[in-house]
LOSEVEX-844290 format. One record per residue (C-alpha): residue number from 1; x, y, z. Coordinates in Angstrom, 1 decimal. Layout:
BEGIN
<r k="NUM" u="X" v="Y" w="Z"/>
...
END
This chain:
BEGIN
<r k="1" u="139.8" v="172.9" w="31.5"/>
<r k="2" u="139.4" v="170.4" w="34.4"/>
<r k="3" u="135.6" v="170.8" w="34.3"/>
<r k="4" u="135.5" v="170.2" w="30.6"/>
<r k="5" u="137.5" v="167.1" w="30.7"/>
<r k="6" u="135.4" v="165.7" w="33.5"/>
<r k="7" u="132.2" v="166.5" w="31.6"/>
<r k="8" u="133.8" v="164.9" w="28.4"/>
<r k="9" u="134.9" v="161.7" w="30.4"/>
<r k="10" u="131.3" v="161.3" w="32.0"/>
<r k="11" u="129.7" v="161.7" w="28.5"/>
<r k="12" u="131.9" v="159.0" w="27.2"/>
<r k="13" u="131.1" v="156.8" w="30.1"/>
<r k="14" u="127.3" v="157.2" w="29.9"/>
<r k="15" u="126.8" v="157.1" w="26.1"/>
<r k="16" u="129.3" v="153.8" w="25.8"/>
<r k="17" u="127.4" v="152.2" w="28.7"/>
<r k="18" u="124.2" v="152.8" w="27.0"/>
<r k="19" u="124.9" v="150.9" w="23.7"/>
<r k="20" u="122.6" v="148.1" w="23.6"/>
<r k="21" u="123.0" v="144.8" w="21.2"/>
<r k="22" u="120.4" v="144.1" w="18.5"/>
<r k="23" u="119.4" v="140.5" w="18.2"/>
<r k="24" u="118.6" v="138.1" w="15.3"/>
<r k="25" u="117.0" v="134.8" w="15.8"/>
<r k="26" u="117.0" v="132.2" w="13.1"/>
<r k="27" u="115.0" v="129.0" w="13.2"/>
<r k="28" u="116.1" v="126.2" w="10.9"/>
<r k="29" u="114.1" v="123.3" w="10.2"/>
<r k="30" u="110.9" v="121.5" w="9.2"/>
<r k="31" u="107.7" v="122.8" w="7.6"/>
<r k="32" u="105.6" v="121.4" w="10.4"/>
<r k="33" u="107.4" v="123.3" w="13.1"/>
<r k="34" u="107.3" v="127.1" w="12.2"/>
<r k="35" u="107.1" v="130.1" w="14.1"/>
<r k="36" u="105.3" v="132.9" w="12.2"/>
<r k="37" u="107.5" v="136.0" w="12.2"/>
<r k="38" u="104.4" v="138.2" w="12.5"/>
<r k="39" u="103.6" v="136.8" w="15.9"/>
<r k="40" u="106.5" v="139.0" w="17.5"/>
<r k="41" u="108.1" v="140.6" w="19.2"/>
<r k="42" u="110.4" v="138.7" w="19.4"/>
<r k="43" u="110.3" v="138.4" w="15.7"/>
<r k="44" u="111.9" v="135.2" w="14.3"/>
<r k="45" u="113.5" v="134.3" w="10.8"/>
<r k="46" u="112.2" v="130.9" w="9.6"/>
<r k="47" u="114.2" v="128.7" w="7.4"/>
<r k="48" u="111.8" v="125.6" w="6.6"/>
<r k="49" u="113.5" v="123.2" w="4.4"/>
<r k="50" u="113.8" v="125.2" w="1.0"/>
<r k="51" u="115.4" v="122.6" w="-0.9"/>
<r k="52" u="114.5" v="119.2" w="-2.3"/>
<r k="53" u="115.6" v="116.3" w="-0.1"/>
<r k="54" u="118.1" v="114.2" w="-2.0"/>
<r k="55" u="119.6" v="117.1" w="-4.2"/>
<r k="56" u="121.8" v="120.0" w="-3.9"/>
<r k="57" u="119.8" v="123.1" w="-4.8"/>
<r k="58" u="120.7" v="126.5" w="-6.1"/>
<r k="59" u="121.4" v="129.1" w="-3.4"/>
<r k="60" u="118.5" v="130.4" w="-1.5"/>
<r k="61" u="118.2" v="133.9" w="-0.4"/>
<r k="62" u="116.5" v="135.3" w="2.8"/>
<r k="63" u="116.1" v="138.8" w="4.2"/>
<r k="64" u="116.8" v="138.9" w="7.9"/>
<r k="65" u="115.1" v="140.9" w="10.6"/>
<r k="66" u="115.9" v="141.5" w="14.2"/>
<r k="67" u="113.7" v="140.7" w="17.0"/>
<r k="68" u="111.8" v="144.1" w="16.7"/>
<r k="69" u="111.3" v="143.3" w="12.9"/>
<r k="70" u="113.9" v="145.7" w="11.7"/>
<r k="71" u="115.9" v="144.8" w="8.6"/>
<r k="72" u="119.4" v="143.5" w="9.3"/>
<r k="73" u="120.9" v="142.3" w="6.2"/>
<r k="74" u="120.6" v="139.0" w="4.2"/>
<r k="75" u="121.3" v="135.2" w="4.3"/>
<r k="76" u="122.2" v="132.9" w="1.4"/>
<r k="77" u="122.2" v="129.2" w="1.8"/>
<r k="78" u="124.2" v="127.0" w="-0.7"/>
<r k="79" u="125.5" v="123.6" w="-1.2"/>
<r k="80" u="123.3" v="122.2" w="1.3"/>
<r k="81" u="121.5" v="118.8" w="1.5"/>
<r k="82" u="118.4" v="119.8" w="3.1"/>
<r k="83" u="116.9" v="117.0" w="5.0"/>
<r k="84" u="114.9" v="118.3" w="7.9"/>
<r k="85" u="113.2" v="116.6" w="10.9"/>
<r k="86" u="111.5" v="117.2" w="14.2"/>
<r k="87" u="113.7" v="115.0" w="16.3"/>
<r k="88" u="114.7" v="117.7" w="18.7"/>
<r k="89" u="113.7" v="118.4" w="22.2"/>
<r k="90" u="110.1" v="119.7" w="23.1"/>
<r k="91" u="111.4" v="122.0" w="25.8"/>
<r k="92" u="114.6" v="123.9" w="26.5"/>
<r k="93" u="116.2" v="126.0" w="29.2"/>
<r k="94" u="116.8" v="129.0" w="26.8"/>
<r k="95" u="114.3" v="131.6" w="25.7"/>
<r k="96" u="113.4" v="129.8" w="22.4"/>
<r k="97" u="109.9" v="128.6" w="21.8"/>
<r k="98" u="109.5" v="124.7" w="21.4"/>
<r k="99" u="109.1" v="125.1" w="17.6"/>
<r k="100" u="112.5" v="126.4" w="17.4"/>
<r k="101" u="114.5" v="123.7" w="19.2"/>
<r k="102" u="112.3" v="120.6" w="18.0"/>
<r k="103" u="113.3" v="120.6" w="14.3"/>
<r k="104" u="116.6" v="121.2" w="12.4"/>
<r k="105" u="118.2" v="121.1" w="8.8"/>
<r k="106" u="120.8" v="118.5" w="8.4"/>
<r k="107" u="123.6" v="117.8" w="6.0"/>
<r k="108" u="125.4" v="114.6" w="5.3"/>
<r k="109" u="128.3" v="113.4" w="3.2"/>
<r k="110" u="128.2" v="113.0" w="-0.6"/>
<r k="111" u="127.5" v="109.4" w="-0.7"/>
<r k="112" u="124.2" v="109.6" w="1.2"/>
<r k="113" u="123.0" v="112.2" w="-1.1"/>
<r k="114" u="124.2" v="115.4" w="0.6"/>
<r k="115" u="127.3" v="117.8" w="-0.1"/>
<r k="116" u="129.3" v="117.2" w="3.3"/>
<r k="117" u="129.9" v="120.8" w="3.7"/>
<r k="118" u="127.3" v="123.4" w="3.7"/>
<r k="119" u="127.7" v="127.4" w="3.5"/>
<r k="120" u="125.6" v="130.0" w="4.9"/>
<r k="121" u="126.5" v="133.6" w="3.8"/>
<r k="122" u="125.4" v="136.5" w="6.1"/>
<r k="123" u="125.6" v="139.5" w="3.7"/>
<r k="124" u="124.8" v="143.3" w="3.5"/>
<r k="125" u="126.0" v="143.6" w="7.2"/>
<r k="126" u="127.0" v="147.0" w="8.7"/>
<r k="127" u="130.7" v="147.9" w="8.8"/>
<r k="128" u="131.7" v="148.9" w="12.5"/>
<r k="129" u="129.2" v="146.4" w="14.0"/>
<r k="130" u="130.3" v="143.1" w="15.7"/>
<r k="131" u="128.4" v="140.2" w="15.4"/>
<r k="132" u="128.3" v="137.2" w="17.9"/>
<r k="133" u="126.9" v="133.8" w="17.1"/>
<r k="134" u="125.3" v="131.2" w="19.3"/>
<r k="135" u="124.4" v="127.8" w="17.8"/>
<r k="136" u="122.0" v="125.3" w="19.1"/>
<r k="137" u="121.0" v="121.9" w="17.3"/>
<r k="138" u="119.7" v="118.7" w="18.7"/>
<r k="139" u="119.1" v="115.1" w="17.1"/>
<r k="140" u="117.2" v="113.1" w="19.9"/>
<r k="141" u="117.0" v="109.4" w="19.6"/>
<r k="142" u="120.4" v="109.0" w="18.1"/>
<r k="143" u="123.7" v="107.3" w="19.1"/>
<r k="144" u="127.4" v="108.1" w="18.6"/>
<r k="145" u="128.7" v="111.5" w="17.9"/>
<r k="146" u="127.4" v="113.8" w="15.3"/>
<r k="147" u="129.7" v="116.7" w="16.1"/>
<r k="148" u="129.5" v="119.8" w="13.6"/>
<r k="149" u="132.2" v="122.3" w="13.1"/>
<r k="150" u="130.7" v="125.7" w="12.5"/>
<r k="151" u="133.5" v="128.0" w="11.2"/>
<r k="152" u="132.5" v="131.8" w="11.1"/>
<r k="153" u="134.7" v="134.0" w="8.7"/>
<r k="154" u="134.6" v="137.7" w="8.4"/>
<r k="155" u="137.4" v="140.0" w="9.1"/>
<r k="156" u="138.6" v="137.2" w="11.3"/>
<r k="157" u="137.7" v="133.4" w="11.6"/>
<r k="158" u="136.4" v="131.2" w="14.6"/>
<r k="159" u="135.4" v="127.7" w="14.7"/>
<r k="160" u="133.0" v="126.3" w="17.4"/>
<r k="161" u="131.8" v="122.6" w="17.8"/>
<r k="162" u="128.6" v="121.1" w="18.9"/>
<r k="163" u="127.6" v="117.5" w="19.1"/>
<r k="164" u="123.8" v="117.3" w="18.3"/>
<r k="165" u="123.2" v="113.8" w="19.7"/>
<r k="166" u="120.5" v="113.9" w="22.5"/>
<r k="167" u="121.4" v="117.6" w="23.0"/>
<r k="168" u="118.9" v="119.2" w="25.6"/>
<r k="169" u="120.9" v="122.1" w="27.1"/>
<r k="170" u="124.2" v="122.8" w="25.3"/>
<r k="171" u="124.8" v="125.8" w="23.1"/>
<r k="172" u="128.1" v="127.1" w="21.6"/>
<r k="173" u="129.1" v="130.7" w="20.7"/>
<r k="174" u="131.7" v="132.8" w="19.2"/>
<r k="175" u="133.2" v="136.0" w="20.4"/>
<r k="176" u="132.6" v="139.1" w="18.4"/>
<r k="177" u="133.4" v="139.0" w="14.6"/>
<r k="178" u="133.3" v="141.9" w="12.4"/>
<r k="179" u="132.2" v="141.6" w="8.7"/>
<r k="180" u="134.9" v="141.4" w="6.0"/>
<r k="181" u="135.4" v="144.3" w="3.4"/>
<r k="182" u="132.3" v="143.1" w="1.5"/>
<r k="183" u="130.2" v="143.2" w="4.5"/>
<r k="184" u="129.9" v="139.5" w="4.7"/>
<r k="185" u="130.5" v="136.7" w="7.3"/>
<r k="186" u="130.5" v="133.1" w="6.1"/>
<r k="187" u="129.4" v="130.3" w="8.1"/>
<r k="188" u="130.8" v="126.8" w="7.0"/>
<r k="189" u="129.2" v="123.8" w="8.4"/>
<r k="190" u="131.0" v="120.6" w="8.3"/>
<r k="191" u="131.6" v="117.4" w="10.3"/>
<r k="192" u="133.8" v="118.1" w="13.3"/>
<r k="193" u="136.9" v="116.0" w="14.4"/>
<r k="194" u="134.9" v="113.9" w="16.8"/>
<r k="195" u="132.0" v="113.1" w="14.4"/>
<r k="196" u="132.0" v="109.3" w="14.4"/>
<r k="197" u="128.7" v="108.8" w="12.4"/>
<r k="198" u="129.1" v="106.8" w="9.1"/>
<r k="199" u="127.2" v="109.3" w="7.1"/>
<r k="200" u="128.7" v="112.5" w="9.0"/>
<r k="201" u="125.4" v="114.2" w="9.6"/>
<r k="202" u="125.6" v="117.6" w="10.8"/>
<r k="203" u="122.7" v="119.9" w="12.0"/>
<r k="204" u="121.7" v="123.5" w="12.4"/>
<r k="205" u="118.7" v="124.3" w="14.5"/>
<r k="206" u="118.9" v="127.9" w="16.0"/>
<r k="207" u="121.4" v="130.7" w="15.3"/>
<r k="208" u="121.1" v="133.4" w="17.8"/>
<r k="209" u="123.0" v="136.4" w="16.8"/>
<r k="210" u="123.9" v="139.5" w="18.9"/>
<r k="211" u="124.7" v="142.6" w="16.9"/>
<r k="212" u="126.9" v="145.2" w="18.8"/>
<r k="213" u="127.4" v="148.6" w="17.4"/>
<r k="214" u="130.7" v="150.4" w="17.8"/>
<r k="215" u="130.7" v="152.0" w="21.2"/>
<r k="216" u="129.5" v="155.6" w="20.7"/>
<r k="217" u="132.0" v="156.8" w="23.2"/>
<r k="218" u="134.7" v="156.2" w="20.9"/>
<r k="219" u="133.2" v="159.0" w="18.7"/>
<r k="220" u="134.0" v="161.5" w="21.4"/>
<r k="221" u="137.6" v="160.8" w="21.4"/>
<r k="222" u="138.4" v="163.3" w="18.6"/>
<r k="223" u="136.7" v="165.9" w="20.6"/>
<r k="224" u="138.7" v="165.0" w="23.7"/>
<r k="225" u="141.9" v="165.2" w="21.9"/>
<r k="226" u="140.9" v="168.6" w="20.3"/>
<r k="227" u="140.1" v="170.1" w="23.7"/>
<r k="228" u="143.4" v="168.7" w="25.0"/>
<r k="229" u="145.5" v="170.2" w="22.1"/>
<r k="230" u="143.7" v="173.7" w="22.7"/>
<r k="231" u="144.4" v="173.5" w="26.3"/>
<r k="232" u="148.2" v="173.7" w="25.9"/>
END
């Protein structure tokens, strides 16, 4: 019995330890600063201003792939004023290509032409997996504070904040979030409490997603319980 328990414990430790996260990289921005997804690995998903500047367009759908070009679900962008620019930095301290950080999509308040708050839906996500989101955005040559609040809502909700003004090295991230009962996580982008810009500009440049499966070692727990019951 002790030998069996020892083997099961070792198997749980080994299998749980060797669960690796998948990664999804999304570059939001301008038509002139794209990274071709066929150039991977790592493969990138590119959102290159699908809207018409000055209007609120109908929702736009994207299929997402991970860095190995494996299908990972879908993304829907709605209620977005899609201005875009290439006013980000040309270099960065992360493992992102310059074409990913130099551009962005931006939103603004209604009086400027935008919707103020934009929505990005991550759909067709797998139950049991945990998603961790990291945001980067930059608007160089600007002044003041253009903080964005990025609220991610699935089975739980987390909000992170980032000021894009002259940002060269800061990213913000969530801890793990699981999808809701519909397999969805909603990102709501709105001006943060410290945003003092008259037009309330907010930016999305890169979203870096780590996807962690449920630890496989947990699947061995029923087997361990069965062994324990039979041992009595």
